[in-house]
N, CA, C, O and the ligand as a Tripos MOL2 file, in Angstrom:
@<TRIPOS>MOLECULE
protein
  273   271    69     0     0
PROTEIN
NO_CHARGES

@<TRIPOS>ATOM
      1 N          12.7510  -21.6840   -7.4210 N.3       1 MET1
      2 CA         11.8630  -20.6790   -7.0380 C.3       1 MET1
      3 C          11.2940  -20.0240   -8.2060 C.2       1 MET1
      4 O          12.0850  -19.7480   -9.1080 O.2       1 MET1
      5 N           9.9790  -19.7020   -8.3670 N.am      2 LYS2
      6 CA          9.4320  -18.9510   -9.4390 C.3       2 LYS2
      7 C           8.4380  -17.7370   -8.8070 C.2       2 LYS2
      8 O           7.8400  -17.7450   -7.7320 O.2       2 LYS2
      9 N           8.4680  -16.7980   -9.7420 N.am      3 CYS3
     10 CA          7.4420  -15.6980   -9.4130 C.3       3 CYS3
     11 C           6.0640  -16.3510   -9.4840 C.2       3 CYS3
     12 O           5.7330  -17.1510  -10.3590 O.2       3 CYS3
     13 N           5.2270  -15.8950   -8.3920 N.am      4 PRO4
     14 CA          3.9400  -16.3920   -8.4670 C.3       4 PRO4
     15 C           3.0500  -15.9420   -9.6430 C.2       4 PRO4
     16 O           2.1500  -16.6650  -10.0710 O.2       4 PRO4
     17 N           3.3200  -14.7620  -10.1360 N.am      5 THR5
     18 CA          2.6500  -14.0270  -11.1590 C.3       5 THR5
     19 C           2.9430  -14.5720  -12.7040 C.2       5 THR5
     20 O           2.0940  -14.9420  -13.5150 O.2       5 THR5
     21 N           4.3660  -14.5180  -12.8790 N.am      6 CYS6
     22 CA          4.8600  -14.4870  -14.2390 C.3       6 CYS6
     23 C           5.6940  -15.8190  -14.4150 C.2       6 CYS6
     24 O           5.8940  -16.2390  -15.5550 O.2       6 CYS6
     25 N           6.1500  -16.4420  -13.3930 N.am      7 GLY7
     26 CA          7.0450  -17.7400  -13.5590 C.3       7 GLY7
     27 C           8.5170  -17.2960  -13.7430 C.2       7 GLY7
     28 O           9.4050  -18.1340  -13.9030 O.2       7 GLY7
     29 N           8.7620  -15.9760  -13.7190 N.am      8 CYS8
     30 CA         10.1860  -15.4860  -13.9610 C.3       8 CYS8
     31 C          11.1260  -16.1700  -12.6820 C.2       8 CYS8
     32 O          10.7150  -16.2140  -11.5230 O.2       8 CYS8
     33 N          12.3280  -16.6390  -13.0780 N.am      9 GLU9
     34 CA         13.1460  -17.0600  -11.8290 C.3       9 GLU9
     35 C          14.3010  -16.1790  -11.6520 C.2       9 GLU9
     36 O          15.3620  -16.6170  -11.2070 O.2       9 GLU9
     37 N          14.1340  -14.9270  -11.9910 N.am     10 LYS10
     38 CA         15.1120  -13.8620  -11.4050 C.3      10 LYS10
     39 C          14.3680  -12.7860  -10.6750 C.2      10 LYS10
     40 O          13.3260  -12.2850  -11.0950 O.2      10 LYS10
     41 N          14.9330  -12.4780   -9.6160 N.am     11 PHE11
     42 CA         14.5960  -11.6690   -8.4050 C.3      11 PHE11
     43 C          15.7410  -10.6620   -8.2420 C.2      11 PHE11
     44 O          16.8210  -10.7290   -8.8290 O.2      11 PHE11
     45 N          15.3210   -9.6160   -7.2700 N.am     12 TYR12
     46 CA         16.2700   -8.7070   -6.6090 C.3      12 TYR12
     47 C          15.7790   -8.2830   -5.4150 C.2      12 TYR12
     48 O          14.5780   -8.1210   -5.1960 O.2      12 TYR12
     49 N          16.8120   -8.0610   -4.4910 N.am     13 VAL13
     50 CA         16.2930   -7.1750   -3.2780 C.3      13 VAL13
     51 C          16.8950   -5.9720   -3.1920 C.2      13 VAL13
     52 O          17.9140   -5.7450   -3.8440 O.2      13 VAL13
     53 N          16.3210   -5.0200   -2.3480 N.am     14 LYS14
     54 CA         16.9100   -3.6120   -2.2740 C.3      14 LYS14
     55 C          17.7650   -3.5930   -0.9660 C.2      14 LYS14
     56 O          17.6040   -4.2470    0.0650 O.2      14 LYS14
     57 N          18.7160   -2.6690   -1.2840 N.am     15 ASP15
     58 CA         19.5560   -2.3750    0.1210 C.3      15 ASP15
     59 C          18.7410   -1.5830    1.1040 C.2      15 ASP15
     60 O          18.1290   -0.5620    0.7910 O.2      15 ASP15
     61 N          18.7660   -2.1510    2.4150 N.am     16 ASP16
     62 CA         17.8650   -1.4430    3.2380 C.3      16 ASP16
     63 C          18.1920    0.1360    3.5580 C.2      16 ASP16
     64 O          17.3710    0.8610    4.1200 O.2      16 ASP16
     65 N          19.4750    0.5750    3.1360 N.am     17 ASP17
     66 CA         19.8080    1.9010    3.3330 C.3      17 ASP17
     67 C          19.7560    2.6800    2.0680 C.2      17 ASP17
     68 O          19.7820    3.9110    2.0930 O.2      17 ASP17
     69 N          19.6830    2.0120    0.9850 N.am     18 ASP18
     70 CA         19.7160    2.7930   -0.2240 C.3      18 ASP18
     71 C          18.7630    1.9830   -1.2460 C.2      18 ASP18
     72 O          19.1130    0.9080   -1.7340 O.2      18 ASP18
     73 N          17.6050    2.5620   -1.5060 N.am     19 GLU19
     74 CA         16.5060    1.7530   -2.2990 C.3      19 GLU19
     75 C          16.9330    1.6760   -3.7640 C.2      19 GLU19
     76 O          16.4270    0.8460   -4.5200 O.2      19 GLU19
     77 N          17.9360    2.6100   -4.1910 N.am     20 TYR20
     78 CA         18.2430    2.5090   -5.6290 C.3      20 TYR20
     79 C          19.4310    1.3270   -5.7950 C.2      20 TYR20
     80 O          19.7330    0.9090   -6.9130 O.2      20 TYR20
     81 N          20.0480    0.8500   -4.6130 N.am     21 GLU21
     82 CA         20.9290   -0.1480   -4.6730 C.3      21 GLU21
     83 C          20.2030   -1.5480   -4.6820 C.2      21 GLU21
     84 O          19.6110   -1.9650   -3.6870 O.2      21 GLU21
     85 N          20.2800   -2.2130   -5.8040 N.am     22 ILE22
     86 CA         19.6300   -3.5920   -5.7710 C.3      22 ILE22
     87 C          20.6180   -4.7450   -6.0170 C.2      22 ILE22
     88 O          21.7280   -4.6410   -6.5400 O.2      22 ILE22
     89 N          20.0670   -5.7920   -5.5830 N.am     23 TYR23
     90 CA         21.0210   -7.0550   -5.6570 C.3      23 TYR23
     91 C          20.0840   -8.1340   -6.4090 C.2      23 TYR23
     92 O          19.1220   -8.6960   -5.8850 O.2      23 TYR23
     93 N          20.5140   -8.3140   -7.6700 N.am     24 GLU24
     94 CA         19.9160   -9.3540   -8.3030 C.3      24 GLU24
     95 C          20.3890  -10.7850   -7.9770 C.2      24 GLU24
     96 O          21.5580  -11.0480   -7.6950 O.2      24 GLU24
     97 N          19.3790  -11.6990   -8.0370 N.am     25 PHE25
     98 CA         19.8770  -13.1420   -7.8510 C.3      25 PHE25
     99 C          18.8360  -14.0110   -8.5190 C.2      25 PHE25
    100 O          17.7570  -13.5250   -8.8590 O.2      25 PHE25
    101 N          19.1100  -15.1970   -8.7020 N.am     26 THR26
    102 CA         18.2780  -16.3630   -9.1250 C.3      26 THR26
    103 C          18.2690  -17.4990   -8.0040 C.2      26 THR26
    104 O          18.9100  -17.4260   -6.9560 O.2      26 THR26
    105 N          17.5360  -18.4450   -8.3410 N.am     27 THR27
    106 CA         17.5930  -19.6870   -7.2950 C.3      27 THR27
    107 C          17.9340  -20.8530   -8.1190 C.2      27 THR27
    108 O          17.5650  -20.9590   -9.2890 O.2      27 THR27
    109 N          18.6520  -21.7410   -7.4910 N.am     28 LEU28
    110 CA         19.1650  -22.9480   -7.9280 C.3      28 LEU28
    111 C          18.7590  -24.0030   -6.7650 C.2      28 LEU28
    112 O          19.4390  -24.2070   -5.7590 O.2      28 LEU28
    113 N          17.5750  -24.6160   -7.0680 N.am     29 GLY29
    114 CA         17.0440  -25.5770   -6.1220 C.3      29 GLY29
    115 C          16.8170  -24.6710   -4.8180 C.2      29 GLY29
    116 O          16.0110  -23.7420   -4.8530 O.2      29 GLY29
    117 N          17.4980  -24.9500   -3.7580 N.am     30 LYS30
    118 CA         17.1800  -24.0840   -2.3980 C.3      30 LYS30
    119 C          18.3430  -23.1210   -2.3680 C.2      30 LYS30
    120 O          18.3880  -22.4110   -1.3630 O.2      30 LYS30
    121 N          19.3750  -22.9420   -3.3480 N.am     31 ASN31
    122 CA         20.3200  -22.1340   -3.0960 C.3      31 ASN31
    123 C          20.0510  -20.6940   -3.8990 C.2      31 ASN31
    124 O          19.5600  -20.6790   -5.0280 O.2      31 ASN31
    125 N          20.3820  -19.6490   -3.2740 N.am     32 VAL32
    126 CA         20.2250  -18.2630   -3.7870 C.3      32 VAL32
    127 C          21.6050  -18.0640   -4.4540 C.2      32 VAL32
    128 O          22.6870  -18.1930   -3.8810 O.2      32 VAL32
    129 N          21.4100  -17.7310   -5.7440 N.am     33 VAL33
    130 CA         22.6810  -17.3960   -6.4930 C.3      33 VAL33
    131 C          22.7020  -16.0010   -6.9740 C.2      33 VAL33
    132 O          21.8870  -15.6290   -7.8190 O.2      33 VAL33
    133 N          23.6750  -15.1390   -6.4350 N.am     34 PHE34
    134 CA         23.7870  -13.9340   -6.7980 C.3      34 PHE34
    135 C          24.7110  -13.6830   -8.0190 C.2      34 PHE34
    136 O          25.5570  -14.5450   -8.2560 O.2      34 PHE34
    137 N          24.6330  -12.5750   -8.8290 N.am     35 ASP35
    138 CA         25.4840  -12.4480   -9.9130 C.3      35 ASP35
    139 C          26.9810  -12.2390   -9.3260 C.2      35 ASP35
    140 O          27.2460  -11.5780   -8.3220 O.2      35 ASP35
    141 N          27.7910  -12.8430  -10.0430 N.am     36 LYS36
    142 CA         29.3060  -13.0240   -9.5800 C.3      36 LYS36
    143 C          29.8280  -11.6130   -9.4520 C.2      36 LYS36
    144 O          30.6920  -11.3890   -8.6040 O.2      36 LYS36
    145 N          29.3470  -10.5840  -10.2730 N.am     37 ALA37
    146 CA         30.0640   -9.3220  -10.2040 C.3      37 ALA37
    147 C          29.7390   -8.5840   -8.8720 C.2      37 ALA37
    148 O          30.3380   -7.5360   -8.6320 O.2      37 ALA37
    149 N          28.8780   -9.0440   -8.0440 N.am     38 LEU38
    150 CA         28.3640   -8.2280   -6.9430 C.3      38 LEU38
    151 C          29.4780   -8.5990   -5.8080 C.2      38 LEU38
    152 O          30.0640   -9.6790   -5.7410 O.2      38 LEU38
    153 N          29.6300   -7.6380   -5.0470 N.am     39 ASP39
    154 CA         30.7440   -7.9160   -3.8610 C.3      39 ASP39
    155 C          30.0310   -8.5260   -2.7580 C.2      39 ASP39
    156 O          29.0190   -8.0680   -2.2270 O.2      39 ASP39
    157 N          30.7140   -9.7310   -2.4170 N.am     40 SER40
    158 CA         29.8570  -10.5210   -1.4460 C.3      40 SER40
    159 C          29.7350  -10.0430   -0.1450 C.2      40 SER40
    160 O          28.9300  -10.5590    0.6300 O.2      40 SER40
    161 N          30.5130   -9.0300    0.2050 N.am     41 GLN41
    162 CA         30.6540   -8.4850    1.5270 C.3      41 GLN41
    163 C          29.3270   -7.4630    1.6530 C.2      41 GLN41
    164 O          28.9580   -7.0550    2.7540 O.2      41 GLN41
    165 N          28.6740   -7.1070    0.4420 N.am     42 GLU42
    166 CA         27.5200   -6.1980    0.6250 C.3      42 GLU42
    167 C          26.2730   -6.9260    0.3820 C.2      42 GLU42
    168 O          25.2100   -6.3780    0.6740 O.2      42 GLU42
    169 N          26.2900   -8.1250   -0.1310 N.am     43 ILE43
    170 CA         25.0510   -8.9000   -0.4020 C.3      43 ILE43
    171 C          24.3450   -9.1310    0.7990 C.2      43 ILE43
    172 O          24.9210   -9.6600    1.7490 O.2      43 ILE43
    173 N          23.0120   -8.7510    0.8670 N.am     44 PRO44
    174 CA         22.3090   -8.9260    1.9820 C.3      44 PRO44
    175 C          21.9020  -10.3500    2.1560 C.2      44 PRO44
    176 O          21.8040  -11.0680    1.1600 O.2      44 PRO44
    177 N          21.6280  -10.8700    3.5110 N.am     45 LYS45
    178 CA         21.2380  -12.2640    3.5650 C.3      45 LYS45
    179 C          19.7850  -12.4320    3.2030 C.2      45 LYS45
    180 O          18.9250  -11.6000    3.4920 O.2      45 LYS45
    181 N          19.5610  -13.5460    2.5620 N.am     46 ILE46
    182 CA         18.1530  -13.6700    1.9850 C.3      46 ILE46
    183 C          17.3540  -14.6010    3.2230 C.2      46 ILE46
    184 O          17.7230  -15.7250    3.5630 O.2      46 ILE46
    185 N          16.4230  -14.0130    3.6840 N.am     47 THR47
    186 CA         15.7460  -14.7130    4.7500 C.3      47 THR47
    187 C          14.4140  -15.0550    4.0940 C.2      47 THR47
    188 O          14.1630  -14.6270    2.9670 O.2      47 THR47
    189 N          13.5280  -15.8360    4.7900 N.am     48 ASN48
    190 CA         12.1640  -16.0060    4.3740 C.3      48 ASN48
    191 C          11.2660  -14.7040    4.3770 C.2      48 ASN48
    192 O          10.2120  -14.6630    3.7420 O.2      48 ASN48
    193 N          11.7300  -13.6620    5.1120 N.am     49 GLU49
    194 CA         10.9870  -12.5880    5.2580 C.3      49 GLU49
    195 C          11.3440  -11.4210    4.3370 C.2      49 GLU49
    196 O          10.6120  -10.4530    4.1330 O.2      49 GLU49
    197 N          12.4950  -11.6130    3.8280 N.am     50 ILE50
    198 CA         13.1790  -10.3780    3.0550 C.3      50 ILE50
    199 C          12.2110  -10.0190    1.7180 C.2      50 ILE50
    200 O          11.6840  -10.8320    0.9590 O.2      50 ILE50
    201 N          12.1490   -8.6710    1.6710 N.am     51 HIS51
    202 CA         11.1270   -8.2230    0.5530 C.3      51 HIS51
    203 C          11.7940   -8.5120   -0.6810 C.2      51 HIS51
    204 O          12.9010   -8.0120   -0.8840 O.2      51 HIS51
    205 N          11.2400   -9.2770   -1.5520 N.am     52 THR52
    206 CA         11.8840   -9.7370   -2.7870 C.3      52 THR52
    207 C          11.0210   -9.1860   -3.9220 C.2      52 THR52
    208 O           9.8080   -9.1040   -3.7240 O.2      52 THR52
    209 N          11.4880   -8.8350   -4.9880 N.am     53 PHE53
    210 CA         10.9890   -8.2470   -6.1500 C.3      53 PHE53
    211 C          11.1850   -9.0560   -7.4370 C.2      53 PHE53
    212 O          12.3000   -9.5090   -7.6960 O.2      53 PHE53
    213 N          10.2130   -9.2390   -8.1950 N.am     54 CYS54
    214 CA         10.5710   -9.9640   -9.5020 C.3      54 CYS54
    215 C          11.1620   -9.0280  -10.4920 C.2      54 CYS54
    216 O          10.8250   -7.8490  -10.5950 O.2      54 CYS54
    217 N          12.1660   -9.6880  -11.2980 N.am     55 ASN55
    218 CA         13.0050   -8.8290  -12.2030 C.3      55 ASN55
    219 C          12.0960   -8.5490  -13.4310 C.2      55 ASN55
    220 O          12.3500   -7.6330  -14.2130 O.2      55 ASN55
    221 N          11.0860   -9.3280  -13.5610 N.am     56 LYS56
    222 CA         10.3150   -8.9900  -14.9480 C.3      56 LYS56
    223 C           8.8490   -8.3450  -14.7760 C.2      56 LYS56
    224 O           8.4160   -7.5520  -15.6120 O.2      56 LYS56
    225 N           8.2070   -8.6820  -13.7880 N.am     57 CYS57
    226 CA          7.0140   -8.1150  -13.5550 C.3      57 CYS57
    227 C           6.8690   -7.3090  -12.3180 C.2      57 CYS57
    228 O           7.8680   -7.0410  -11.6490 O.2      57 CYS57
    229 N           5.7480   -6.9280  -11.9920 N.am     58 ALA58
    230 CA          5.6280   -6.0080  -10.8100 C.3      58 ALA58
    231 C           5.4390   -6.7270   -9.4690 C.2      58 ALA58
    232 O           5.2570   -6.0520   -8.4560 O.2      58 ALA58
    233 N           5.4730   -8.0670   -9.4160 N.am     59 TRP59
    234 CA          5.2860   -8.7250   -8.2450 C.3      59 TRP59
    235 C           6.3820   -8.4320   -7.2460 C.2      59 TRP59
    236 O           7.5470   -8.2710   -7.6110 O.2      59 TRP59
    237 N           6.0030   -8.3630   -5.9910 N.am     60 ASN60
    238 CA          6.9300   -8.2670   -4.8100 C.3      60 ASN60
    239 C           6.1900   -8.7550   -3.5400 C.2      60 ASN60
    240 O           4.9770   -8.7300   -3.3290 O.2      60 ASN60
    241 N           7.0780   -9.1550   -2.8250 N.am     61 GLY61
    242 CA          6.6480   -9.8390   -1.5410 C.3      61 GLY61
    243 C           7.6280  -10.4760   -0.8930 C.2      61 GLY61
    244 O           8.8050  -10.3990   -1.2470 O.2      61 GLY61
    245 N           7.1350  -11.3010    0.3210 N.am     62 LYS62
    246 CA          8.2460  -12.0060    1.1830 C.3      62 LYS62
    247 C           8.9490  -13.1190    0.3680 C.2      62 LYS62
    248 O           8.2640  -13.7610   -0.4270 O.2      62 LYS62
    249 N          10.0980  -13.3580    0.4910 N.am     63 PHE63
    250 CA         10.7000  -14.5480   -0.1930 C.3      63 PHE63
    251 C          10.0120  -15.9050   -0.0820 C.2      63 PHE63
    252 O           9.9450  -16.7130   -1.0080 O.2      63 PHE63
    253 N           9.5400  -16.0660    1.0630 N.am     64 ASN64
    254 CA          8.9420  -17.3280    1.2180 C.3      64 ASN64
    255 C           7.5290  -17.5680    0.6490 C.2      64 ASN64
    256 O           6.8850  -18.6030    0.8220 O.2      64 ASN64
    257 N           7.0850  -16.3850   -0.1200 N.am     65 THR65
    258 CA          5.8670  -16.5510   -0.8900 C.3      65 THR65
    259 C           6.0280  -16.8370   -2.2470 C.2      65 THR65
    260 O           5.0200  -16.9310   -2.9470 O.2      65 THR65
    261 N           7.2310  -17.0020   -2.7640 N.am     66 LEU66
    262 CA          7.6880  -17.4640   -4.1310 C.3      66 LEU66
    263 C           7.1160  -18.8480   -4.3470 C.2      66 LEU66
    264 O           6.9640  -19.6720   -3.4450 O.2      66 LEU66
    265 N           6.7900  -19.0460   -5.7120 N.am     67 THR67
    266 CA          6.2620  -20.4460   -6.0350 C.3      67 THR67
    267 C           7.5500  -21.4190   -6.0450 C.2      67 THR67
    268 O           8.5350  -21.2340   -6.7590 O.2      67 THR67
    269 N           7.3830  -22.4980   -5.1270 N.am     68 LYS68
    270 CA          8.4640  -23.4950   -5.0220 C.3      68 LYS68
    271 C           8.4880  -24.5130   -6.2160 C.2      68 LYS68
    272 O           9.3410  -25.4000   -6.2550 O.2      68 LYS68
    273 ZN          7.0850  -11.9280  -12.0920 Zn       69 ZN69
@<TRIPOS>BOND
     1     1     2 1
     2     2     3 1
     3     3     4 2
     4     3     5 am
     5     5     6 1
     6     6     7 1
     7     7     8 2
     8     7     9 am
     9     9    10 1
    10    10    11 1
    11    11    12 2
    12    11    13 am
    13    13    14 1
    14    14    15 1
    15    15    16 2
    16    15    17 am
    17    17    18 1
    18    18    19 1
    19    19    20 2
    20    19    21 am
    21    21    22 1
    22    22    23 1
    23    23    24 2
    24    23    25 am
    25    25    26 1
    26    26    27 1
    27    27    28 2
    28    27    29 am
    29    29    30 1
    30    30    31 1
    31    31    32 2
    32    31    33 am
    33    33    34 1
    34    34    35 1
    35    35    36 2
    36    35    37 am
    37    37    38 1
    38    38    39 1
    39    39    40 2
    40    39    41 am
    41    41    42 1
    42    42    43 1
    43    43    44 2
    44    43    45 am
    45    45    46 1
    46    46    47 1
    47    47    48 2
    48    47    49 am
    49    49    50 1
    50    50    51 1
    51    51    52 2
    52    51    53 am
    53    53    54 1
    54    54    55 1
    55    55    56 2
    56    55    57 am
    57    57    58 1
    58    58    59 1
    59    59    60 2
    60    59    61 am
    61    61    62 1
    62    62    63 1
    63    63    64 2
    64    63    65 am
    65    65    66 1
    66    66    67 1
    67    67    68 2
    68    67    69 am
    69    69    70 1
    70    70    71 1
    71    71    72 2
    72    71    73 am
    73    73    74 1
    74    74    75 1
    75    75    76 2
    76    75    77 am
    77    77    78 1
    78    78    79 1
    79    79    80 2
    80    79    81 am
    81    81    82 1
    82    82    83 1
    83    83    84 2
    84    83    85 am
    85    85    86 1
    86    86    87 1
    87    87    88 2
    88    87    89 am
    89    89    90 1
    90    90    91 1
    91    91    92 2
    92    91    93 am
    93    93    94 1
    94    94    95 1
    95    95    96 2
    96    95    97 am
    97    97    98 1
    98    98    99 1
    99    99   100 2
   100    99   101 am
   101   101   102 1
   102   102   103 1
   103   103   104 2
   104   103   105 am
   105   105   106 1
   106   106   107 1
   107   107   108 2
   108   107   109 am
   109   109   110 1
   110   110   111 1
   111   111   112 2
   112   111   113 am
   113   113   114 1
   114   114   115 1
   115   115   116 2
   116   115   117 am
   117   117   118 1
   118   118   119 1
   119   119   120 2
   120   119   121 am
   121   121   122 1
   122   122   123 1
   123   123   124 2
   124   123   125 am
   125   125   126 1
   126   126   127 1
   127   127   128 2
   128   127   129 am
   129   129   130 1
   130   130   131 1
   131   131   132 2
   132   131   133 am
   133   133   134 1
   134   134   135 1
   135   135   136 2
   136   135   137 am
   137   137   138 1
   138   138   139 1
   139   139   140 2
   140   139   141 am
   141   141   142 1
   142   142   143 1
   143   143   144 2
   144   143   145 am
   145   145   146 1
   146   146   147 1
   147   147   148 2
   148   147   149 am
   149   149   150 1
   150   150   151 1
   151   151   152 2
   152   151   153 am
   153   153   154 1
   154   154   155 1
   155   155   156 2
   156   155   157 am
   157   157   158 1
   158   158   159 1
   159   159   160 2
   160   159   161 am
   161   161   162 1
   162   162   163 1
   163   163   164 2
   164   163   165 am
   165   165   166 1
   166   166   167 1
   167   167   168 2
   168   167   169 am
   169   169   170 1
   170   170   171 1
   171   171   172 2
   172   171   173 am
   173   173   174 1
   174   174   175 1
   175   175   176 2
   176   175   177 am
   177   177   178 1
   178   178   179 1
   179   179   180 2
   180   179   181 am
   181   181   182 1
   182   182   183 1
   183   183   184 2
   184   183   185 am
   185   185   186 1
   186   186   187 1
   187   187   188 2
   188   187   189 am
   189   189   190 1
   190   190   191 1
   191   191   192 2
   192   191   193 am
   193   193   194 1
   194   194   195 1
   195   195   196 2
   196   195   197 am
   197   197   198 1
   198   198   199 1
   199   199   200 2
   200   199   201 am
   201   201   202 1
   202   202   203 1
   203   203   204 2
   204   203   205 am
   205   205   206 1
   206   206   207 1
   207   207   208 2
   208   207   209 am
   209   209   210 1
   210   210   211 1
   211   211   212 2
   212   211   213 am
   213   213   214 1
   214   214   215 1
   215   215   216 2
   216   215   217 am
   217   217   218 1
   218   218   219 1
   219   219   220 2
   220   219   221 am
   221   221   222 1
   222   222   223 1
   223   223   224 2
   224   223   225 am
   225   225   226 1
   226   226   227 1
   227   227   228 2
   228   227   229 am
   229   229   230 1
   230   230   231 1
   231   231   232 2
   232   231   233 am
   233   233   234 1
   234   234   235 1
   235   235   236 2
   236   235   237 am
   237   237   238 1
   238   238   239 1
   239   239   240 2
   240   239   241 am
   241   241   242 1
   242   242   243 1
   243   243   244 2
   244   243   245 am
   245   245   246 1
   246   246   247 1
   247   247   248 2
   248   247   249 am
   249   249   250 1
   250   250   251 1
   251   251   252 2
   252   251   253 am
   253   253   254 1
   254   254   255 1
   255   255   256 2
   256   255   257 am
   257   257   258 1
   258   258   259 1
   259   259   260 2
   260   259   261 am
   261   261   262 1
   262   262   263 1
   263   263   264 2
   264   263   265 am
   265   265   266 1
   266   266   267 1
   267   267   268 2
   268   267   269 am
   269   269   270 1
   270   270   271 1
   271   271   272 2
@<TRIPOS>SUBSTRUCTURE
     1 MET1         2 RESIDUE 1 A MET
     2 LYS2         6 RESIDUE 1 A LYS
     3 CYS3        10 RESIDUE 1 A CYS
     4 PRO4        14 RESIDUE 1 A PRO
     5 THR5        18 RESIDUE 1 A THR
     6 CYS6        22 RESIDUE 1 A CYS
     7 GLY7        26 RESIDUE 1 A GLY
     8 CYS8        30 RESIDUE 1 A CYS
     9 GLU9        34 RESIDUE 1 A GLU
    10 LYS10       38 RESIDUE 1 A LYS
    11 PHE11       42 RESIDUE 1 A PHE
    12 TYR12       46 RESIDUE 1 A TYR
    13 VAL13       50 RESIDUE 1 A VAL
    14 LYS14       54 RESIDUE 1 A LYS
    15 ASP15       58 RESIDUE 1 A ASP
    16 ASP16       62 RESIDUE 1 A ASP
    17 ASP17       66 RESIDUE 1 A ASP
    18 ASP18       70 RESIDUE 1 A ASP
    19 GLU19       74 RESIDUE 1 A GLU
    20 TYR20       78 RESIDUE 1 A TYR
    21 GLU21       82 RESIDUE 1 A GLU
    22 ILE22       86 RESIDUE 1 A ILE
    23 TYR23       90 RESIDUE 1 A TYR
    24 GLU24       94 RESIDUE 1 A GLU
    25 PHE25       98 RESIDUE 1 A PHE
    26 THR26      102 RESIDUE 1 A THR
    27 THR27      106 RESIDUE 1 A THR
    28 LEU28      110 RESIDUE 1 A LEU
    29 GLY29      114 RESIDUE 1 A GLY
    30 LYS30      118 RESIDUE 1 A LYS
    31 ASN31      122 RESIDUE 1 A ASN
    32 VAL32      126 RESIDUE 1 A VAL
    33 VAL33      130 RESIDUE 1 A VAL
    34 PHE34      134 RESIDUE 1 A PHE
    35 ASP35      138 RESIDUE 1 A ASP
    36 LYS36      142 RESIDUE 1 A LYS
    37 ALA37      146 RESIDUE 1 A ALA
    38 LEU38      150 RESIDUE 1 A LEU
    39 ASP39      154 RESIDUE 1 A ASP
    40 SER40      158 RESIDUE 1 A SER
    41 GLN41      162 RESIDUE 1 A GLN
    42 GLU42      166 RESIDUE 1 A GLU
    43 ILE43      170 RESIDUE 1 A ILE
    44 PRO44      174 RESIDUE 1 A PRO
    45 LYS45      178 RESIDUE 1 A LYS
    46 ILE46      182 RESIDUE 1 A ILE
    47 THR47      186 RESIDUE 1 A THR
    48 ASN48      190 RESIDUE 1 A ASN
    49 GLU49      194 RESIDUE 1 A GLU
    50 ILE50      198 RESIDUE 1 A ILE
    51 HIS51      202 RESIDUE 1 A HIS
    52 THR52      206 RESIDUE 1 A THR
    53 PHE53      210 RESIDUE 1 A PHE
    54 CYS54      214 RESIDUE 1 A CYS
    55 ASN55      218 RESIDUE 1 A ASN
    56 LYS56      222 RESIDUE 1 A LYS
    57 CYS57      226 RESIDUE 1 A CYS
    58 ALA58      230 RESIDUE 1 A ALA
    59 TRP59      234 RESIDUE 1 A TRP
    60 ASN60      238 RESIDUE 1 A ASN
    61 GLY61      242 RESIDUE 1 A GLY
    62 LYS62      246 RESIDUE 1 A LYS
    63 PHE63      250 RESIDUE 1 A PHE
    64 ASN64      254 RESIDUE 1 A ASN
    65 THR65      258 RESIDUE 1 A THR
    66 LEU66      262 RESIDUE 1 A LEU
    67 THR67      266 RESIDUE 1 A THR
    68 LYS68      270 RESIDUE 1 A LYS
    69 ZN69       273 GROUP 0 **** ****
C-alpha cells in the first residue's frame, strides 16, 4: 500500500481515546506490520474504514483509499 499523495509506505493511526498516542505501521502485501516495540495488546485493529495518516506528508483518509 502506498500513500496516494507522496508514495510513502509508512503510516500511522491514532488512538481513539488519546490523539497523541499513535501507532505506526507499514504494509507488506496485504499484511499490516506494526513496529515490534508496540504492545500488541494496545494495537488497534486496522479496518478499511480506520482513519489513517501518512508518516511523511499531510495525507490522511480511510485505509481503503490508500493506493494498492
Ligand atoms: Zn504521503
